N, C-alpha and C positions, 0 to 999 in steps of 0.2 A: 408630722413624721417626715424626716428627710431621707432621701435615697442617694447613694453614692455609686457612680458608675465605675465599675472595675475594668481594668484592662483585660481583654480577652486572652486566654491562654493559648499560645500557638499550638496548632496541631502538628505533631511530628509524624511525618510520613515515613514508613519503612521503605527502604530501597527495594527495587524489584529483585525477586529471586532469579538467579540464573541456573538453568538445568543443563547439565552436560549431555551432549549427544554426539553421535558420529554420522558421517555421511554414509548412507547405506546404498543409494543408487543415484545416478545422474542421467540426464537425457537432454539432448539439444532440441529445443522446440522451434527455434528460428535462428537466423544468423546472430542475433544479439540476446536472445533469451535462453537461459539454461535452467532446467528443473533439477532440484535437489530433494531427495527423500532423506530426512534426518530421523534418526531412531536412537532409542536407548531407554533403560528402565527409569531414568529420572523424569521422563515425559509422562509417566504414570500420574494420573490425577489432573492433568491439564484439561481444561474445559474451554471449548470455543463454540459458543452457541449462537453467534450472529455472523452474517456474511460481511465481507469487506472490513474485517478486523485487522489488527496488526500484531506482529511480534517483533522483538528486538533480537538481533543476531549478534553475538559476540564472536568476532573473528580471531583466528590465531595470530600470534606475532609474526613478524617477517621471517623468523627462523622456524616457523611451523609449530611452535609450542603454544598451547592454549593456557593463558593465565587468567584466573578469575580476578576481576578488579575490586578495588575498595571504593566505597562511596564517601566522597568528601563533604557531602551536604550540598554540593553544587554540580558535580559530575563524577563519573567513574574514572578512576585512574589506576594505572599499572604500578608495579613496585618501583619503577624508575622515575615516576612522576609524570609520565606521558599520559595523554588521554587515551582511554581504552577504545579500540576500533569496534564501535557498535553501530549497526545499521538497521533500519526498520523496513520490514517487508510484510506483504499480505500472506497470511497462511492459506495457501490454496486448498489444501485438503488435510484433515486431521483424522487419523485412524486410531481411536482410543484403544481398541483391542490389541493392535500391533505395536502401540507406542511409537507411531510414526507421524511425522509432520512434513508436509510437502510445501516448499516455497519455490517460486519462479523468479529468477534474477535477471534483470535487464542490465547489460553492461553499458555504462556511460564513461567514456574517456579512460583515464588511468587511475581511477580511485581505488580505495582499499577493497571494496566489494567486487569491483570489476576484475582486479587481479586475483582475488580469491576464487571467483567464479570460473575464471579461465584455467586455474591450475588444480582446484580441489578434486580429489579422487576418493572412492570408497575407503572408509577407515579413518579419514581425517576427522579431527575433533573440532567441535564448535560448542557454543552454549546459547541457550534461548531463554528469554524472559517474556512474560506476557500471559495471555493476550491483552492487548489494549482494546479500546472501544470498537465495536462493530457498528452496523447500521441497521436500524429498525425500519423495515419496509412498511410504507403506508398502504395497506391492502385495500383501503377505501378510496384511494386516489383514482381518478378517471384515466390518467395518462402519466407516463414517466419519460424523462430524458436521461439516458446514461451516456456520458461522454468522457473521453480520456485519451491519453497517448499510450504507447506500448507498456509503460509501467503500470497502467491502470487495468490492463486486460485481465489479470487474475481476479481482481475485485469485481469488475464488470460481469465476468462470467459467473462468479459466485452469486451476484445479485440476480442475474437472469435465472439461475437454477432455483433460487428461493422465491421468485415472484409468482403470484397466481397466474396460471396459463392464459386466463382471459384478459389480463391487464394489457392495455395498449402501451407499447414501449418503443421508443425511438433510440437507436444506438448509433453514436458517432465515435469512431476510433481513428486517431491520426497515426500514420506509420511513416518511418523514415525510408522504408523500402518495401515493395510489394511482398517480398518473401517473408515479412514479419507477420503476415496474416496467420491467425490460429483458428482452430475449430471452436466455435462457441455453441452454447446450448440455449438458443432463443425459443420462446414460446410461439404459438401460432399467431399471436397478435403483435409480434415483434418485427420491426424493420431494422436492418443493419446496413450502415454505410461506412466503408473503409475510405479514409481520406489520406491522400498522398501529400506529405510535406514537401513543398518545392525546394529544390537544391539551394542551399545558402540562406534559407529563411529561418528565422528564430523559431524554436519549438513552440507549438501551439498555434502557429499562424493559420493553418488549414482548419483547425478545430474552432478557433475564434470566428473565422469567416462563416463557417457552416452554422454555428449557433446564432450569430447575428442575422443570418439570412433566413432563419426559420420564420415562416409567416405566422404560425400559431405556436406559442410556447407551451409545451406540456405543463400539466398542473404541478408536478413535482420534478425536481432536477437533482441529479447526483453527478458530479464531475470531478476529475482528479488529473493531475499532471504537473508540468513544470511551474514553479512558483509564480514567476512573473506573468505567465499566460493566465494562470488561475486568478490573479488579481484583476486582470482586464475582464475576464469572464464574470467575476464577482460584481464588478462595477456595472457591467451590462445588465446582469440579471436583476440587481437591486435598484439601480438608478434609472434604467431605461425600460425594463420590463415590469418593474414594480412588484417583483416577487418578495414575499416575506421571508424572514430567516427560517421559518419552519418549512418553507417550500423548497429551499435550495441548500444543498450541502456541497461546498467547494473545498477541495483539499489539495494543498501543494505537496506533492510526493518527492520532488527533487528540485534543485536549483542549478541553473546553467552556470558553469564556471566554478562551482563549488564541488569539492571532492566528497560528494554524498554517496557515491557508489564506487 
């Protein structure tokens, strides 16, 4: 009896659903970070059950009008053929009863999200898709390292809130200026170090140095920040510290010189 291998049928993925929402409240958290509380009935049914997840935010056009994009099979496009202004953020807090979603935005340069964050006011329309994958905390780990730049602060604080209080955690956060420090929610076994990025240094410089100088590497690592810096940290963790893929999560949140915010 002979068998014939058939070509696999490609799985067609449905494009993410965008839910309309409006800016309900704003708050300046630091010189570069602004908080937005987004709300609306279309957020009903959204479920975010893991920390350090992600949502995609569809921004209004330059004229302030929100246009839901079409999926081309490769990207989301507006009616004029331009790429839809979509950016990814950590959902800092989700209030399912109030249909509210809170995101904290760090402004980098003159990107689309930086411009929106500087000018958005209550009543402005946006749209949200997601959530994307979060992070499952290893509650059996003996120790953790959480590290990142300002863009990672919302995720790091979420992880701290979700971790068992007895877990030993080292936190390293790189700042461009001391005023960017925010209140965190560490447990009793958590130590926090705020790292100042030297003037003129590439993003991640202080964080990379601090991680490389750790005498003992914690058992599990979560780190996020600028993409090139994350590549250096990834190499250090896997090639020099011999961590396994299951021990280290390294995420590039933004890229220097690219209008990702």
